[in-house]
N, C-alpha and C positions, 0 to 999 in steps of 0.2 A: 765385372763380367759375370753373368749368370750362367753357370755351367750345369745347372739342373740338379744340384745336390740338396736343395731345400727339403728339410725334414727326413732326409735319408740317413740311415745308420751306417757309419763308417768305422771299422776297426783298424787301429794303427798299433802294430806291435812295436815295442821299443819307442813308444811315443813320448817319453818323458824329456828327452834331451836331443840336441843337435838336429840331425835330419828328421827324425821322428817328430820332434817338437814342432818344427816348421811345417811338416805335413799336417799334423793335427790342427795347428792354428789356421792354416789356409783352408782346410775343409770346413772348419767351424765358421770361418769368415764367409763361406759360400752357403751357409745355412744348414749344414749337416750337423747331426748329433754324433759326436766322436767318442768312441770307446777306446780308452788308452790302456793297452796291455803292457805292463812294465813291472819288473821286479823291484825297481827303485820307487817305492810308493811315495816317499817324501818329495822327490823331484817331480814325479807325475802329478802330485797334488799342486805343486807350483804351476805347472803347465796348465792344469785344469783351471786354477784361479785366474791365470792370465787370459785364458779363453773366455771365461765368464765375465771378467772385467771389461772385455770388448763386446759383450752382448751375445756371445756364443754359448753353445751347450756342449758339455763334456762330462764323461764319467770315468773314474779310475778303477781298474781291476788289477790289484796286485797279484802278479802271476809269474811263475816260471814256465815259459812256453815250451820247455822240454818235458814237462810233466804231462803225460798222456791223459790220465783221468782228470786231472785238474783243468787242463785246457778244454776238454770236451764239456765238462761241467760249466765252465765259465762262458763258453759260447752259448750254451743253452740258457744260462742266466741273462746274458746280454739280450737275447731275443725276447725273453720273458719280460725284461724291465724296459727295454728301449724300443724293441720292434725288430722286424726282419733286417738282417745285415745285407746291405746293397753292395758295399765295397769292402774288400779286405786289402790292407797294405801290409805285406810281410817286410817289416823294416829291421827287426832284430838282427844284430850281427855282432861279431867280435873278431878283433885281430890283435893278437898278442904282440909283444915286442918283436920288431922286424929281425928275422934271423935267416941265414942261409940254410938250405935244406938239411945238411948234415948236422946242424945244431939243434934240430927239432926232435923232441921226445915223442914216444907213442901217446903219452898223456896229452901233450899239446895238440896232436892231430885229432885225438878223440874229442877234446873240448871244442876245437874248430868245427868238427863235424856236427856236434850237438847244437851249438849256438848259431851256426850259419846255415846248415842244410836241414838237419833233422827238425829244427824249430819251424822251418818253412813247411815241411811235410805235415808236421803235427798240428799246426793251426789251420792249414788249408783244408785238411780232410773233413773235420766237422762242419766248417763253414761251407765248403763246396757242396757237401751232401744236402744242405738246406737250399742252397742256390739252385741245385738241380731240380729239387721239388718245385721251386717257383719258376723255373726256366728263365732265370735272369740273374745277372751279377757280374761284377768286374773284380779281377784280382790283379794287383800290381805288386811285384816283388822287387826288393832292392838288391841288386847284385853289386858289382864293383868293376872298375877298370882292371883290377887285378885278375879278373876272370880270363883276360886275354894274355896273361903272362907278365909278371913283374918281378924284379929282383927282390929277394928276401920275403916273398909272400907266397911260397909254394902251397902251404896248407890253406891259407885264407883264399887264395886264388882258385885252388882246386874246388873248394866248397862253393864259391860263388859261380864257378863254371857249372857246377851241378845245379845251382838255382836256375841258370839260364836253360839248361836242358829240361829240367822239371817244368819250367814255365811253358816252353814250346810243346811239351807233351800234353800238358793240361789243356792248352789251346786247341790241339788237334782232337783230343778225346772228348772234350765237353763243349766245343763250339756248337754242336748240334742242339744243345740245350739253351742256347742264347747267352752262354757265358764266355767272356773274353779274359785272356790272361796275357799280361805283358810285363816287361821288366825295365828298370832304369838302372844304369851302371854309372854311379858317380865316380868322379875323380876324388882326390884327397880333399876332405872337408873336416876341418878341425874346429870343434866347438869352443866358444869362449869359456874361460875357467869358471865363470859364475853359473854356467849352465850344467856343470858336472857335479852331480850329487855323490855322496860317499858310496852309494850302492851302484853307481853307474859303471858300465863296462868300459867307460872312457877314463876311469880313475886309476889308470896304470901308465907306465912309461912305454910308449909305442916305439921307442928307439929311433925317433926322427928329430934331429936337432935343426937349427936354422940353416945349416949348410945343405942338409938333405932336402929340406923344403925348398930352398932356393934352386937346387938342381931340378926339382920337379917343375917348378914354375917356369924355368928356362926352356923346358920342353913343351910347354903349352902354347899352341899357335896364338891364342887370344891373350896370352901373357897375364892371366889372372886365374887364381884358384876359384873353383866353384864355391858358392855359399849354400848353406842349407836350403834357403828359399828357392834357389835355382832348381834343385832337385824336386822340391815340393811342387813347383809350377808344372814340371813335366809329369809328375805323378797325377796331379789333378786332371790334366788334359787327357792322359791315357785312360783314366777311370771314367771320364765323362762320355756322353753320347756324341760329342764332337769327334771322338775317335772310334765311332761305332764300327768302322770297317778295319780297325787295327787289332790284330790278335797274334800272339806268338812273336811279338817284336821286342827288340832291345834297343833302348835309346841311351847312348853314352852322353852324360852331362859332365863334360870335362874340359870344355874350351878347345876341343879338338885334340886333346892328348891321345885319345884312342878314337879310331874311326872304324868300328866293326861293320862287317858286311853281312 
């Protein structure tokens, strides 16, 4: 399917593994040049190699997306090396070990804010400024079903709810410049062990064993957990001109586990 991404530059934050990896691969498969922003340079290099082995184009930018000056400089570098950024996918996120609210420390809340919400602000600002100048662009941010309220995810869910509010605000403020902003809210997506590098945010115990995962699956109407590629397909559609009249929207990709209005 030709979604119109040939030769366009797409930035995917957290593009080294799991959902980000699938998003990067699918955009590259549609002819885009993908800029992978990730702190795990080794795993990002593997994803880049996979894309290139399939005939696609990708570049790796080792980056902490909470670094204000570093992020602004990297966005400038991408446009100088690859061309104008047409699509931004804010995929970076982090969820520590699942805990009830009273078990969370201030440091844990701060980390959740920085990696889930501030990172989205920080990358969007320099990219959006350039999109406004060109009066064109699409931004898709990865939220979570936890944004609608889930046990033991108060910090993560609150930050992802912030991503939704941010997305809708950007859609209202910058639609006049031809820019669309949408969000995808995945259900639980667990990456295979071989996709998790030593520097990955997934290289921790998330506090979900087989029993917890079975309980989640039992609550999914379609009776299957989403895979990374399911989220990627939704992201590509929202970023494409086939969704040209969609902005400020959130799509839950969870097999019906959440049905946001």
